[in-house]
C-alpha positions in Angstrom: 226.2 -27.2 89.6 222.6 -28.2 90.2 223.3 -28.7 93.9 224.8 -25.1 94.0 221.9 -23.6 92.2 219.4 -25.4 94.5 221.3 -24.1 97.6 221.3 -20.6 96.3 217.5 -20.8 95.6 216.9 -22.1 99.0 218.9 -19.4 100.7 217.1 -16.7 98.6 213.7 -18.2 99.5 214.5 -18.4 103.2 216.0 -14.9 103.2 212.9 -13.5 101.5 210.6 -15.4 104.0 212.5 -14.0 106.9 212.4 -10.4 105.5 208.7 -10.7 105.0 208.2 -11.6 108.6 210.1 -8.6 109.9 208.0 -6.2 112.0 208.8 -2.7 113.3 208.3 -2.8 117.1 206.0 -5.1 119.0 202.3 -5.3 118.5 199.4 -6.4 120.7 197.0 -8.5 118.5 193.3 -9.4 118.8 191.8 -12.3 116.9 188.5 -11.1 115.4 186.9 -13.9 113.3 189.6 -15.1 111.0 191.5 -11.8 111.1 194.4 -10.7 113.2 194.3 -7.0 114.0 196.5 -4.5 115.8 194.6 -4.0 119.1 196.5 -0.9 120.1 195.4 0.9 117.0 191.8 0.0 117.5 192.0 1.1 121.2 193.5 4.5 120.4 191.2 5.0 117.4 188.1 4.4 119.6 189.4 6.9 122.1 189.8 9.5 119.3 186.3 8.8 117.9 184.9 9.0 121.5 186.6 12.4 121.9 185.2 13.7 118.7 181.6 12.4 119.3 181.6 13.5 122.9 182.8 17.0 122.1 180.1 17.3 119.3 177.3 16.0 121.5 178.2 18.2 124.5 178.4 21.3 122.2 175.3 20.9 120.1 172.9 19.2 122.5 171.6 22.5 123.7 172.3 25.2 121.0 172.0 28.8 122.1 170.7 31.8 120.1 173.8 33.6 121.3 176.5 31.0 120.6 178.6 29.7 123.4 182.4 29.4 123.0 182.0 25.8 122.1 179.4 26.6 119.4 181.6 29.3 118.0 184.6 26.9 117.8 182.6 24.2 116.0 181.1 26.8 113.7 184.6 28.1 112.9 185.8 24.5 112.2 182.8 23.8 109.9 183.3 27.0 108.0 187.0 26.2 107.6 186.3 22.8 106.2 183.6 24.2 103.9 186.2 26.7 102.6 188.8 24.0 101.9 186.2 21.8 100.2 184.8 24.6 98.1 188.3 25.8 97.0 189.4 22.3 95.9 186.2 20.8 94.6 184.2 23.7 93.3 180.5 24.6 93.4 179.5 20.9 93.9 181.4 20.7 97.2 178.3 20.4 99.4 177.9 16.6 99.6 181.6 16.1 100.2 181.9 18.4 103.3 181.1 15.6 105.8 183.7 13.3 104.2 186.5 15.9 104.1 185.6 17.1 107.6 185.7 13.6 109.0 189.1 13.0 107.5 190.5 16.3 108.8 189.1 16.0 112.3 190.1 12.3 112.8 193.6 12.9 111.6 194.0 16.2 113.5 192.8 14.7 116.8 194.8 11.5 116.2 198.0 13.4 115.6 197.5 15.6 118.6 196.6 12.6 120.8 200.1 11.2 120.2 201.6 14.4 121.7 199.1 15.3 124.4 197.7 12.0 125.8 199.9 9.9 128.1 199.5 6.7 126.1 202.8 5.2 127.5 201.5 4.8 131.0 198.9 2.3 129.9 200.6 -1.1 130.0 199.8 -3.8 127.3 200.8 -7.5 127.2 202.9 -6.5 124.1 203.7 -3.3 122.4 202.5 0.1 123.5 199.8 2.6 122.7 200.5 5.6 120.3 198.6 7.8 118.0 196.5 5.9 115.5 198.2 7.7 112.6 201.5 6.3 113.9 200.5 3.0 112.4 200.8 2.4 108.6 197.6 0.4 108.6 195.6 3.5 109.7 197.1 5.8 107.1 196.7 3.3 104.3 193.1 2.8 105.2 192.5 6.5 105.1 194.2 6.8 101.8 192.2 3.9 100.3 189.0 5.6 101.5 190.1 8.7 99.6 190.7 6.6 96.5 187.3 5.1 96.7 185.8 8.5 97.2 187.4 10.1 94.1 186.5 7.1 91.9 182.9 7.3 93.1 182.8 11.1 92.5 184.1 10.7 88.9 181.8 7.7 88.1 178.7 9.2 89.7 179.1 12.4 87.6 180.5 11.0 84.3 179.5 7.4 84.3 181.8 5.1 82.4 183.1 8.1 80.4 185.2 8.8 83.5 187.7 6.2 82.3 188.3 8.2 79.1 190.7 10.4 81.2 193.2 7.6 81.1 193.8 8.1 77.3 193.9 11.9 77.5 195.6 13.9 76.0 197.0 10.8 74.1 196.6 7.0 74.5 200.4 6.8 74.8 200.0 8.1 78.4 197.7 5.3 79.4 200.2 3.5 81.6 201.3 6.7 83.3 197.8 7.8 84.0 196.9 4.4 85.5 200.1 4.5 87.6 199.1 8.0 88.9 196.0 6.6 90.5 198.1 4.0 92.3 200.7 6.5 93.5 198.1 8.9 95.0 197.1 6.6 98.0 200.7 5.6 98.4 201.9 9.2 98.7 199.0 10.1 101.0 199.6 7.2 103.4 203.4 7.3 103.6 203.6 11.1 103.9 201.3 11.1 106.9 202.8 8.0 108.5 206.4 9.1 108.0 205.8 12.6 109.5 203.9 11.4 112.6 206.4 8.5 113.3 209.4 10.8 112.8 207.9 13.4 115.2 207.2 10.9 117.9 210.7 9.3 117.5 212.4 12.7 117.8 210.5 13.5 121.0 211.2 10.1 122.5 215.0 10.4 121.8 215.2 14.0 123.1 213.3 13.1 126.3 215.7 10.2 126.9 218.7 12.4 126.4 217.6 15.7 127.9 214.4 15.0 129.8 213.5 18.5 131.1 213.8 21.6 128.9 214.9 20.8 125.3 211.9 18.5 124.3 209.3 21.1 125.1 209.9 23.4 122.0 210.1 20.2 119.8 206.7 19.0 121.2 205.1 22.4 120.3 206.6 22.2 116.9 205.2 18.6 116.6 201.7 19.9 117.5 202.0 22.5 114.7 203.3 20.0 112.1 200.6 17.5 113.2 197.9 20.1 112.4 199.6 20.9 109.1 199.6 17.2 108.1 195.9 16.9 108.8 195.3 19.9 106.6 197.5 18.6 103.8 195.7 15.2 103.8 192.2 16.8 103.7 193.2 19.3 101.1 194.7 16.7 98.8 191.7 14.4 99.3 189.4 17.3 98.3 191.7 18.2 95.3 191.6 14.6 94.0 187.8 14.5 94.3 187.5 17.8 92.5 189.9 16.6 89.8 187.9 13.4 89.2 184.7 15.5 88.8 186.2 18.0 86.5 188.6 15.8 84.6 191.6 18.0 84.8 195.1 16.7 85.5 
């Protein structure tokens, strides 16, 4: 009996160990210090950041009294981000516009880069390049940044009194209110990751089956949904910050 139980425990431990080592796809790793990082995510993220910084520098380095098309576009984007921030956060939205804008623009350009840039033609020793938001590590990092932001917003405005929200309207709801703060980053990260991954998989499958005409409408639909996902993420991030400052659930 003891031998049987030991064998079962061994099988369970080995099975769990094997499951924990499962990876989706192949990855190209870099060793930075004592950390192993996904190199393809860093490469594509740097490309997205370079696109954003380069576009901004080229547009605002020589501002005109009569705005150019580039200036008009960036002013429109800025006003749009301000409107989203003000709607979700309230009158104290000003300091949070750069954060919400950075989230929106990075996610938007990352999502579109997966559909518009020919990442696949760049060969890596292992794995392949794709949109940064096609990797769960990127979306989790963005969601954790959002969590840090709304905790900071609440604590900076209310001090330690911020934590009184966990026992409102009754202390019985304490576990549920704590769980809510854990589910927010989970929902943000998995929603974005799942939608972008699903969109790229659908395009890849259709291209392999019908390579000419059929994938084109799906690709345009993917561009639309990619923009919507960036807007949803930024809107929810602003809503969480506004909620932490106001104390409403």
